[in-house]
TIRO-2110 file (N, C-alpha, C; in Angstrom, 1 decimal):
// TIRO-2110
0.9, -1.1, -0.1, N, 1, A
0.1, 0.2, 0.1, CA, 1, A
0.7, 1.2, -0.1, C, 1, A
0.6, 2.1, -0.8, N, 2, A
1.1, 3.2, -0.7, CA, 2, A
1.0, 4.1, 0.2, C, 2, A
2.3, 5.1, 0.6, N, 3, A
2.2, 6.1, 1.7, CA, 3, A
1.0, 7.1, 1.3, C, 3, A
0.7, 7.9, 2.6, N, 4, A
0.0, 9.0, 2.1, CA, 4, A
0.5, 10.3, 2.7, C, 4, A
0.4, 11.3, 2.1, N, 5, A
0.7, 12.6, 2.4, CA, 5, A
-0.3, 13.5, 2.3, C, 5, A
-0.6, 14.2, 3.3, N, 6, A
-1.9, 15.2, 3.3, CA, 6, A
-1.3, 16.8, 3.5, C, 6, A
-1.7, 17.7, 2.9, N, 7, A
-1.5, 19.1, 3.0, CA, 7, A
-2.6, 19.6, 3.5, C, 7, A
-2.6, 20.4, 4.5, N, 8, A
-3.6, 21.0, 4.9, CA, 8, A
-3.1, 22.6, 4.9, C, 8, A
-3.7, 23.7, 4.0, N, 9, A
-2.9, 24.7, 3.8, CA, 9, A
-4.3, 25.8, 3.2, C, 9, A
-4.1, 26.9, 3.7, N, 10, A
-5.2, 28.0, 2.7, CA, 10, A
-4.3, 28.9, 1.6, C, 10, A
-3.3, 28.4, 1.5, N, 11, A
-2.5, 28.9, 0.2, CA, 11, A
-2.6, 27.7, -1.0, C, 11, A
-3.3, 27.9, -1.8, N, 12, A
-3.2, 26.9, -3.0, CA, 12, A
-2.2, 26.7, -3.5, C, 12, A
-1.1, 27.6, -3.6, N, 13, A
0.3, 27.7, -4.3, CA, 13, A
0.8, 26.1, -3.1, C, 13, A
0.7, 26.5, -2.2, N, 14, A
1.5, 25.5, -1.2, CA, 14, A
0.8, 24.1, -1.3, C, 14, A
-0.4, 24.1, -1.1, N, 15, A
-1.0, 22.8, -1.7, CA, 15, A
-0.6, 22.2, -2.9, C, 15, A
-0.5, 22.8, -4.0, N, 16, A
-0.1, 22.3, -5.3, CA, 16, A
1.3, 21.7, -5.2, C, 16, A
2.1, 22.9, -4.6, N, 17, A
3.4, 22.4, -4.7, CA, 17, A
3.7, 21.2, -3.9, C, 17, A
3.5, 21.1, -2.6, N, 18, A
3.5, 20.0, -1.7, CA, 18, A
3.2, 18.5, -2.3, C, 18, A
1.8, 18.6, -2.8, N, 19, A
1.3, 17.5, -3.4, CA, 19, A
1.6, 17.1, -4.6, C, 19, A
2.3, 18.0, -5.3, N, 20, A
3.0, 17.5, -6.7, CA, 20, A
4.4, 16.7, -6.2, C, 20, A
5.2, 17.4, -5.1, N, 21, A
6.4, 16.6, -4.8, CA, 21, A
5.9, 15.4, -4.1, C, 21, A
4.9, 15.4, -3.3, N, 22, A
4.8, 14.1, -2.9, CA, 22, A
4.6, 12.9, -4.1, C, 22, A
3.7, 13.1, -5.0, N, 23, A
3.4, 12.3, -6.2, CA, 23, A
4.5, 12.1, -7.0, C, 23, A
5.5, 13.0, -6.9, N, 24, A
6.7, 12.8, -8.0, CA, 24, A
7.6, 11.7, -7.0, C, 24, A
7.4, 11.5, -5.9, N, 25, A
8.2, 10.9, -5.3, CA, 25, A
7.7, 9.7, -4.8, C, 25, A
6.4, 9.4, -5.6, N, 26, A
5.6, 8.0, -5.3, CA, 26, A
4.8, 7.9, -4.2, C, 26, A
4.4, 8.9, -3.7, N, 27, A
3.3, 8.8, -2.4, CA, 27, A
2.1, 9.4, -2.9, C, 27, A
0.9, 8.8, -2.6, N, 28, A
-0.3, 9.6, -2.6, CA, 28, A
-0.5, 10.6, -1.8, C, 28, A
-1.3, 11.8, -2.5, N, 29, A
-1.3, 13.1, -1.9, CA, 29, A
-2.9, 13.3, -2.0, C, 29, A
-2.9, 14.0, -0.4, N, 30, A
-4.5, 14.5, -0.2, CA, 30, A
-4.3, 16.1, 0.2, C, 30, A
-5.6, 16.6, -0.1, N, 31, A
-5.4, 18.1, 0.3, CA, 31, A
-6.4, 18.4, 0.8, C, 31, A
-6.4, 19.6, 1.9, N, 32, A
-7.5, 20.3, 2.4, CA, 32, A
-7.3, 21.8, 2.1, C, 32, A
-8.1, 22.4, 2.3, N, 33, A
-7.8, 23.8, 2.2, CA, 33, A
-8.3, 24.7, 3.7, C, 33, A
-8.8, 23.9, 4.5, N, 34, A
-9.0, 24.6, 5.9, CA, 34, A
-8.7, 23.7, 6.9, C, 34, A
-8.7, 24.3, 8.0, N, 35, A
-8.8, 23.3, 9.5, CA, 35, A
-9.8, 22.3, 9.4, C, 35, A
-11.1, 22.5, 9.3, N, 36, A
-11.9, 21.8, 9.4, CA, 36, A
-12.1, 20.8, 8.8, C, 36, A
-11.8, 20.9, 7.3, N, 37, A
-12.1, 20.1, 6.6, CA, 37, A
-10.7, 19.2, 6.7, C, 37, A
-9.4, 19.7, 7.1, N, 38, A
-8.4, 19.0, 7.1, CA, 38, A
-8.5, 18.0, 8.1, C, 38, A
-9.3, 18.6, 9.5, N, 39, A
-9.1, 17.4, 10.5, CA, 39, A
-10.5, 16.4, 10.0, C, 39, A
-11.2, 16.4, 9.4, N, 40, A
-12.0, 15.6, 8.7, CA, 40, A
-11.7, 14.7, 7.8, C, 40, A
-11.0, 15.0, 6.9, N, 41, A
-9.9, 14.0, 6.0, CA, 41, A
-8.9, 13.6, 6.7, C, 41, A
-8.3, 14.0, 7.6, N, 42, A
-7.2, 13.1, 8.4, CA, 42, A
-8.1, 12.1, 9.4, C, 42, A
-8.8, 12.5, 9.8, N, 43, A
-9.5, 11.3, 10.3, CA, 43, A
-9.9, 9.8, 9.7, C, 43, A
-10.7, 10.3, 8.4, N, 44, A
-11.0, 9.5, 7.6, CA, 44, A
-9.6, 8.7, 6.8, C, 44, A
-8.5, 9.7, 6.1, N, 45, A
-7.8, 8.9, 5.4, CA, 45, A
-6.6, 8.3, 6.1, C, 45, A
-6.5, 9.0, 7.5, N, 46, A
-5.1, 8.3, 8.0, CA, 46, A
-3.7, 8.7, 7.4, C, 46, A
-3.4, 9.8, 7.0, N, 47, A
-2.2, 10.1, 6.3, CA, 47, A
-1.1, 9.8, 7.0, C, 47, A
0.1, 9.3, 6.4, N, 48, A
1.4, 9.0, 7.3, CA, 48, A
2.0, 10.4, 7.6, C, 48, A
2.1, 11.3, 6.7, N, 49, A
2.6, 12.4, 7.1, CA, 49, A
1.6, 13.5, 6.8, C, 49, A
1.7, 14.8, 7.6, N, 50, A
0.2, 15.9, 7.3, CA, 50, A
1.4, 17.0, 7.4, C, 50, A
1.1, 17.6, 6.6, N, 51, A
1.8, 19.3, 6.3, CA, 51, A
0.7, 20.1, 7.1, C, 51, A
0.9, 21.1, 7.9, N, 52, A
-0.3, 21.4, 8.3, CA, 52, A
-0.1, 22.9, 8.3, C, 52, A
-0.8, 23.9, 7.8, N, 53, A
-0.7, 25.2, 8.0, CA, 53, A
-1.1, 25.5, 9.3, C, 53, A
-0.1, 26.3, 10.1, N, 54, A
-0.1, 26.9, 11.5, CA, 54, A
-1.3, 27.9, 11.5, C, 54, A
-1.3, 29.2, 10.7, N, 55, A
-2.6, 30.1, 10.6, CA, 55, A
-3.8, 29.7, 9.3, C, 55, A
-4.7, 29.4, 9.9, N, 56, A
-5.8, 29.3, 9.1, CA, 56, A
-7.2, 30.0, 9.5, C, 56, A
-8.1, 30.3, 8.8, N, 57, A
-9.2, 31.0, 8.9, CA, 57, A
-10.0, 29.7, 10.1, C, 57, A
-11.0, 30.1, 10.7, N, 58, A
-12.1, 28.8, 11.6, CA, 58, A
-11.0, 28.1, 12.3, C, 58, A
-10.9, 27.0, 12.0, N, 59, A
-9.8, 25.9, 12.9, CA, 59, A
-8.2, 26.3, 12.2, C, 59, A
-7.7, 26.7, 13.4, N, 60, A
-6.1, 27.0, 13.0, CA, 60, A
-5.3, 25.8, 13.2, C, 60, A
-4.3, 25.4, 12.6, N, 61, A
-3.2, 24.3, 12.5, CA, 61, A
-3.0, 23.7, 14.2, C, 61, A
-2.7, 24.7, 15.0, N, 62, A
-2.7, 24.3, 16.5, CA, 62, A
-3.9, 23.3, 16.9, C, 62, A
-5.1, 24.1, 16.5, N, 63, A
-6.3, 23.0, 17.0, CA, 63, A
-6.2, 21.7, 16.5, C, 63, A
-6.0, 21.9, 15.1, N, 64, A
-5.9, 20.5, 14.4, CA, 64, A
-5.3, 19.3, 14.9, C, 64, A
-4.1, 20.0, 14.9, N, 65, A
-2.8, 19.3, 15.8, CA, 65, A
-3.2, 18.9, 17.0, C, 65, A
-3.5, 19.5, 18.0, N, 66, A
-4.3, 19.0, 19.3, CA, 66, A
-4.9, 17.9, 19.1, C, 66, A
-6.3, 18.1, 18.2, N, 67, A
-7.0, 17.2, 18.5, CA, 67, A
-6.7, 15.9, 17.4, C, 67, A
-5.5, 16.1, 16.7, N, 68, A
-5.2, 14.7, 16.2, CA, 68, A
-4.3, 14.1, 17.0, C, 68, A
-3.6, 14.8, 17.5, N, 69, A
-2.6, 13.9, 18.8, CA, 69, A
-3.3, 13.6, 20.0, C, 69, A
-4.5, 14.0, 20.3, N, 70, A
-5.1, 13.4, 21.5, CA, 70, A
-6.0, 12.4, 21.0, C, 70, A
-6.0, 12.0, 19.9, N, 71, A
-7.1, 10.8, 19.6, CA, 71, A
-6.3, 9.6, 19.5, C, 71, A
-6.3, 8.5, 20.0, N, 72, A
-5.6, 7.2, 19.6, CA, 72, A
-5.7, 6.9, 18.3, C, 72, A
-6.6, 7.1, 17.5, N, 73, A
-6.6, 6.7, 16.1, CA, 73, A
-6.1, 7.6, 15.2, C, 73, A
-5.6, 8.7, 15.6, N, 74, A
-4.6, 9.5, 14.8, CA, 74, A
-3.3, 10.0, 15.4, C, 74, A
-3.0, 9.9, 16.7, N, 75, A
-2.0, 10.5, 17.0, CA, 75, A
-0.5, 9.9, 16.4, C, 75, A
-0.6, 9.1, 15.6, N, 76, A
0.7, 8.4, 14.9, CA, 76, A
1.3, 9.1, 13.7, C, 76, A
0.1, 9.9, 13.3, N, 77, A
0.2, 10.8, 12.0, CA, 77, A
1.3, 11.7, 12.3, C, 77, A
2.5, 11.9, 11.3, N, 78, A
3.4, 12.5, 11.6, CA, 78, A
3.2, 14.0, 11.1, C, 78, A
3.2, 15.0, 12.0, N, 79, A
2.7, 16.5, 11.7, CA, 79, A
3.8, 17.4, 11.6, C, 79, A
4.0, 18.0, 10.6, N, 80, A
4.7, 18.9, 10.1, CA, 80, A
4.3, 20.2, 10.1, C, 80, A
4.4, 21.2, 11.1, N, 81, A
3.4, 22.4, 11.4, CA, 81, A
4.4, 23.2, 10.2, C, 81, A
3.5, 24.2, 9.2, N, 82, A
4.3, 25.0, 8.5, CA, 82, A
3.8, 26.4, 9.0, C, 82, A
4.6, 27.6, 8.7, N, 83, A
4.5, 28.8, 9.1, CA, 83, A
5.4, 29.7, 8.8, C, 83, A
4.7, 31.0, 8.4, N, 84, A
5.4, 32.2, 7.7, CA, 84, A
5.9, 32.8, 9.2, C, 84, A
5.9, 32.3, 10.3, N, 85, A
6.0, 33.1, 11.1, CA, 85, A
7.4, 32.1, 11.9, C, 85, A
8.7, 32.6, 11.9, N, 86, A
9.5, 32.0, 12.3, CA, 86, A
10.5, 32.2, 13.9, C, 86, A
9.6, 33.0, 14.6, N, 87, A
10.0, 33.1, 16.2, CA, 87, A
10.0, 31.6, 16.8, C, 87, A
11.1, 31.7, 17.7, N, 88, A
10.9, 30.8, 18.7, CA, 88, A
9.9, 30.1, 19.2, C, 88, A
9.0, 31.3, 19.7, N, 89, A
8.1, 31.1, 20.5, CA, 89, A
7.1, 30.5, 19.6, C, 89, A
6.8, 30.9, 18.2, N, 90, A
5.9, 30.2, 17.1, CA, 90, A
6.2, 28.5, 17.4, C, 90, A
7.2, 28.2, 17.0, N, 91, A
7.6, 26.8, 16.8, CA, 91, A
7.3, 26.3, 18.3, C, 91, A
7.5, 26.8, 19.4, N, 92, A
7.2, 26.3, 20.8, CA, 92, A
5.7, 26.0, 20.8, C, 92, A
5.0, 26.9, 20.2, N, 93, A
3.7, 26.9, 20.1, CA, 93, A
3.3, 25.3, 19.3, C, 93, A
3.9, 25.3, 18.3, N, 94, A
3.7, 24.1, 17.3, CA, 94, A
4.1, 22.8, 18.0, C, 94, A
5.0, 22.8, 18.8, N, 95, A
5.6, 21.5, 19.7, CA, 95, A
4.7, 21.5, 20.7, C, 95, A
4.0, 22.4, 21.2, N, 96, A
3.4, 22.3, 22.4, CA, 96, A
1.8, 21.3, 21.9, C, 96, A
1.5, 22.3, 20.7, N, 97, A
0.1, 21.5, 20.2, CA, 97, A
0.3, 20.1, 19.8, C, 97, A
1.9, 19.8, 19.7, N, 98, A
1.9, 18.2, 19.5, CA, 98, A
2.8, 17.9, 18.1, C, 98, A
3.2, 18.8, 17.4, N, 99, A
3.8, 19.0, 16.3, CA, 99, A
4.9, 18.1, 16.7, C, 99, A
5.2, 17.1, 15.3, N, 100, A
6.5, 16.4, 15.4, CA, 100, A
7.7, 17.2, 14.9, C, 100, A
7.3, 18.3, 14.1, N, 101, A
8.1, 19.2, 13.2, CA, 101, A
7.6, 20.4, 13.2, C, 101, A
8.5, 21.7, 13.0, N, 102, A
8.3, 22.9, 12.6, CA, 102, A
9.2, 23.6, 12.0, C, 102, A
8.7, 23.7, 10.7, N, 103, A
9.3, 24.4, 9.6, CA, 103, A
8.5, 25.9, 9.2, C, 103, A
9.2, 27.0, 8.7, N, 104, A
8.8, 28.0, 8.5, CA, 104, A
8.7, 28.0, 6.7, C, 104, A
8.0, 28.8, 6.4, N, 105, A
7.7, 29.3, 5.0, CA, 105, A
8.7, 30.4, 4.4, C, 105, A
9.1, 30.5, 3.4, N, 106, A
9.2, 29.1, 2.4, CA, 106, A
10.2, 28.2, 2.8, C, 106, A
9.7, 27.0, 2.2, N, 107, A
10.5, 25.9, 2.6, CA, 107, A
11.5, 25.3, 1.1, C, 107, A
12.3, 24.3, 1.5, N, 108, A
13.3, 24.0, 0.3, CA, 108, A
12.4, 22.7, -0.2, C, 108, A
11.8, 22.5, -1.4, N, 109, A
11.3, 21.5, -2.2, CA, 109, A
12.5, 20.5, -1.8, C, 109, A
13.7, 20.4, -2.0, N, 110, A
14.4, 19.3, -1.8, CA, 110, A
14.5, 18.7, -0.5, C, 110, A
14.6, 19.6, 0.6, N, 111, A
14.4, 19.3, 1.8, CA, 111, A
13.2, 18.6, 2.2, C, 111, A
12.1, 19.1, 1.5, N, 112, A
10.6, 18.3, 1.6, CA, 112, A
11.0, 16.8, 1.3, C, 112, A
11.5, 16.6, -0.2, N, 113, A
12.0, 15.4, -0.8, CA, 113, A
12.5, 14.6, 0.1, C, 113, A
13.5, 15.2, 0.8, N, 114, A
14.4, 14.3, 1.6, CA, 114, A
13.9, 13.8, 2.9, C, 114, A
13.1, 14.7, 3.3, N, 115, A
12.5, 14.4, 4.9, CA, 115, A
11.3, 13.2, 4.7, C, 115, A
10.4, 13.6, 3.1, N, 116, A
9.4, 12.6, 2.9, CA, 116, A
10.2, 11.0, 2.8, C, 116, A
11.1, 11.2, 2.3, N, 117, A
11.6, 9.7, 2.4, CA, 117, A
12.5, 9.0, 3.8, C, 117, A
12.7, 9.9, 4.4, N, 118, A
13.4, 9.7, 5.7, CA, 118, A
12.1, 9.1, 6.6, C, 118, A
10.9, 9.8, 6.6, N, 119, A
9.9, 9.6, 7.2, CA, 119, A
9.0, 8.0, 6.7, C, 119, A
9.2, 7.9, 5.5, N, 120, A
8.1, 6.9, 4.7, CA, 120, A
9.1, 5.7, 4.4, C, 120, A
10.3, 5.8, 5.1, N, 121, A
11.4, 4.6, 4.6, CA, 121, A
11.3, 4.0, 3.1, C, 121, A
11.6, 5.1, 2.3, N, 122, A
11.6, 4.6, 0.9, CA, 122, A
12.9, 5.0, 0.5, C, 122, A
13.5, 4.6, -0.9, N, 123, A
14.8, 4.9, -0.9, CA, 123, A
14.4, 6.3, -1.7, C, 123, A
15.6, 7.3, -1.5, N, 124, A
15.6, 8.6, -1.9, CA, 124, A
16.0, 8.8, -3.5, C, 124, A
END
């Protein structure tokens, strides 16, 4: 079974880029444009990795992360919090919410590819 990568972001360019990278690397890609939809899809699809935007209208990434990590059915999802905010306090908020990793935007597509292979145990 192919590994699943999910992107939850309100920026369609970020969704398009990360989903394209995931597919090019041989993974299935799922996307959501807001936190509410992202939470629903993550619960249904159980992705292996979730790129989660920190700042979204409605349910933000911190809320989504907290809900996923507090549920035994979804806590194993590896959450990479993405944010345009690079202050250490922002990263701390992400980690306190349960994020496994915190990256700032803009991000390096090359490093994303490398990280996906590290996490999903496939050859780069």
